[in-house]
N, C-alpha and C positions, 0 to 999 in steps of 0.2 A: 421446414427448417428455418428458410429465410424469413418467413414471418416471425417466427420466435426470437431470432436474432434481432429483428427490427423491434420487437416488443420490450426486449431487454434494454436496448439502447434508448428507447422513449422513456421507460423507467428510469434510466440512469439520467437522463436529462432532465426529467421533472424533478428527480432528487437535488439535482444540483442547482435547479431554480430555487426550489423550497430553502435549499442551504443559504443561498445568496439574499432571499426574501427575508430571513430570519434576523438579518443584520439591521433590520427597520427597527427592532426593538431598541436599539442603541439610542435611535433619534429619540424615543419616547422617556427613556431612562436620563438622557441629558436634558429634555424639557422638563421632566419632574424635578431634576437637581435644581435646574434653574429657577423654577418656581418657588422650591423652598428658600433658596438664596434670597431672592427678591422679596420674598415675604417676611422674613427675617430683617432684611435691611428697610422695608417698609414699616415695620414694628419700631425701628429706630428712627422713623421719621426723616428718613433720606429722600432727597429729590430723585425719583426714578421716573419722571414724567417723559424722558426721551426713550425709555424702552418699553413705554405702554403698548407699541404696536405687536411686541410679542404675546401679549395675553388678552388684548382688548377682546378678541372674538369669544374665546373661552370664558373670559368674564362676563361678557354680557350674556350668553347662554347659561350660566350659572346662577345669574341673578334673577332668571325666570323661576327659581326653585328655592334660591337661597337669599334671604335678606339680612341685611346688616345693620338695620335701624336697631337702635338700643342696645347694640353690642360693642362692647369696650374695645375688643381686638376684631379685625376683619381677617375671618380665616380663609376668604376666596381663593388665595393664591396657594395655601396649603393644600387646600381639596384639590384644586386644577392639579397640584404637583402629586398628590396620592392618586388621583385618576390616571395620569399620565403612567407613573410608575405600575399601575394595575394593569393598564393596557399593553405596556412592554412586557410584562410578565405573561398575559395571556397569549400574545402572539408568539413568544418563546415556546410556551407550553403547548400551541396548536401547532406550530412549524415542527416541533421535536415528534410529536404524534405523528404528524403526515410522513415526516423523513424517515423514522424508524418503520413506519408502514411500507413506505416503498422499498427500503432496504429488504424487508421480509418478502416483498413481492418478488424482489429481483432474484433473491435466494430461492423462493419456491419456482420461478420460472427457469432458472439455471438448472435447478435439480429435476423439474420435469423434462427438460431438454436431455439431460444425461440419462434419465430412466428410459427416454424415446430411443437414444442410441444404443442402450443396451438391449433394449426388446428387438431391435432390428437385427443386432448382432445374432441373438438367439435362433431368430428363423433362418439365417443364412446356413448353407451346408457347413459341416465341420471341416476344417482344414487342418491336418497334422502339423503343417508348418507355422500355424499361428499360435505364438505362446502368450498365454493369460497368466498374469502375475496377480494373485491375491491380495487384497489389501493396499493395492496401490492404484490410483486415480488416473489411468492413463489412458492414451490413443494407441492402441497396439497395431502394429505392423508385421506382416509375414516376415519371419526371420528362419534361416537356416542355422540351427545350433549344434555344435559339436564340442566336445571339451577340449579339442585341440586347436580350435579357431583362434585366430589373433584377438588381443584384447579390444574391448569396446570402451570409448570414450563416455563417461558419465559426467554430467555437469548439473548443479543446482545453484538457484540465485534466490536471494531474500531480499526485497526491496525495503528500505525504510523511509517514511514520509513525515517531514515536518513543515509547520508552517514558517515561511521566511518572516523574520520577527524584523519589522522596521523601526519599533518603538518598544520599550519595556511594558507597555501596556498590553500589547498584543496578547490575544488568548490563545493557548495551544489547542490544536485540533482534538476533538472528542475521539473516543474510540470508535463510534460509527462512522465518524468522518475519516479517521484513518482506514478504516477497513474500506470504504468506497474508494479514497484514492489509490491504496493498493490494488483493488480490484482494476482500475482504469490503467495501472502502470504494468500489472502482469499482461493485461490484452494487449498493450501496446508492444510488449516484449515479445508475445506469440507473433504477432504480425510481422515484427521486423526480424524474427529469426526463421521465419518460415521458408526462406532462400535456402537454407541449409540441409534441409529434409532430414531430420532425425528419424531413426526407426521407432523411436517411443518418445512421447512427450506427454506432459501431464503435471499435476499436482500432488506433492507429498507433504501433508500437513500445511497446506496453503502455499507452499513454496513451488515454484515451476521447475522441474527439472526436464533434462534434454539427455537422449542417449542416442550415440553414433555407433554404427555397426564397425568403423575402423578407427582405431586409435590413432592412426598416423594423419587423420583429418585435423588433430589438435592444433598445428601451427596455423591453418587456415582458419580454424574458429577463433583462436585467439586474436589473429590479426583483425577479424571483422567485428567482436563482441564488444570492444573497448568503444570504437566510435559509435557503434550502435546504442550503448547505453548513455553515452556522452550526449547523443542527439535527445534522448529521452528526457535527461536531466535539464536541457536547455529548453525543451518544450513544456514542461511543466512549471519552470520558474515564470512563465506568463502567467499561471494561475496563483502565484504566490506560494507554491508548494516547493520544498527542496526535497529531492529524492537521492538518496544513496544507497549502496549495494553491498550485500555480503556474498563472496562467490567460493564456491568449494568444487574442486575437480578431482575425480577418481578415475579408476578403469576397473573394469570387471571382465571374466571370460564366461562364467556360468550365470545364466539368467535367474536361476532358482536363488542366487544370493542378492538379487537385485534389492528387494525390501530391507534385507539387513544393512546392505552398503548405504542405501539412502537414509537409514535410521542412523548410521554413525555420521553421516554427512550433515544431517539435521542437527545433531549434537555439535559438530563443528560451528555450523552457522550461529549457535547460541553463544559461542565465545566472541563474537562479534568484532571480527577483524574487517572493518569496513573499507570498502574500495581497494581490498588487496586480494589478487588471485592465490587463495589458499588451495595446496594441494595434500592429497595423503600419502603416505609412504608407498601403498601400492601404486599409485600414479608416477612418483619419482622413479621406483625400480622400473617400470615400464618405459617411461620417457628416457630414462639413461641407456637403455638398450638400443635406442634410435640412432642410426648412423651419422644423421645431422641432426644437430641440437641448436635451435635458434634462442632457446631460454636456458636460463641456470636455475637453481633452487636456492634459497636461503633459508637456513634452520630457523623455524620460530620456536621450537621447544617441544618437550613432550608433555602429553595433556591427557588426562584420564577421560576416555571417550564412552564409559560405560555409564549408563544411566541408572545402573542397580548400584547404589553408594556401597554396597557391600563388596562389590568386585571391582579390584583395580586393574585397569586395562590402560596402561599408559602407552602412547604411539607418538611417533615424531609427526609433526607438521611442518610445512615448507611453506615460503612464499615464492611464487614464480615471478622471475624478472628477466626482461628481455635484454639479451647482449647484443651490443652496437658492434657494427663491423671494426670498429678501432679495438674492441676487446673490453670496453668499459661497459659496467653493468647500469641499464637504464631503469630508474626507480619506476 
């Protein structure tokens, strides 16, 4: 298990190295562009002697194969520019192939690790207190479930990653790069919320979810989750990546409804209320029954949360706001 995690970490490091090495292509693109500019200026018979140092090396190498005697126009710089652009394109192509290959290896390694965990569970004695939810990729803990038990807290989070643009010419992250950074953010999230000891944690449609035995843990969880994600935002800014989040909270009593509830929460995530604690009506009803309430709910509106367009399933959603001691609502 330790070796597998180390292997995945090494693959991610290699992918990151290839990602940064791919930036070398811009050096060749710039060099090729300059070569064409200076070739054009040279055709206009402008004095460019002071810039000879930029091209003297490639110029001498080229003239071992290309002769300019008897030629009306010297195409040496144009040829050098073309070669530089081709090299830049080859670097981009090769790095993309390697980068995508490493991402595929990471996916296969994580899939192999997950299958290994499943095989281990299969050989263990059956425990009637262990609940297995079909269709949800989760780490399952023993649960004593009964229909009259207090509600459980359910939380799902979706990170968004974008390159921090320092100038207009900065290029957006590719789909593969976005997935790689999302994986790194999710792993950091899992590391940082391990203290809370959820009874279930895992991914639902690539979004991390956590479930806690006692809904009353909600105030403590909210107290810690905000600075936790803020610290991750600050950490990834160092890499030039801006991280933002969508959050949804809900509650459930019967675990057989877990996948259905997560499916609805996933729909709420798609509404893209970034950096707001969005809660379901089920959460609000449960929270309103708490004797001490540190948060209040701001009505966001009613939304159709059914993924079947022929079915209208309008439900109210709320934004969770902390109440200051003075009675003011903190944004």
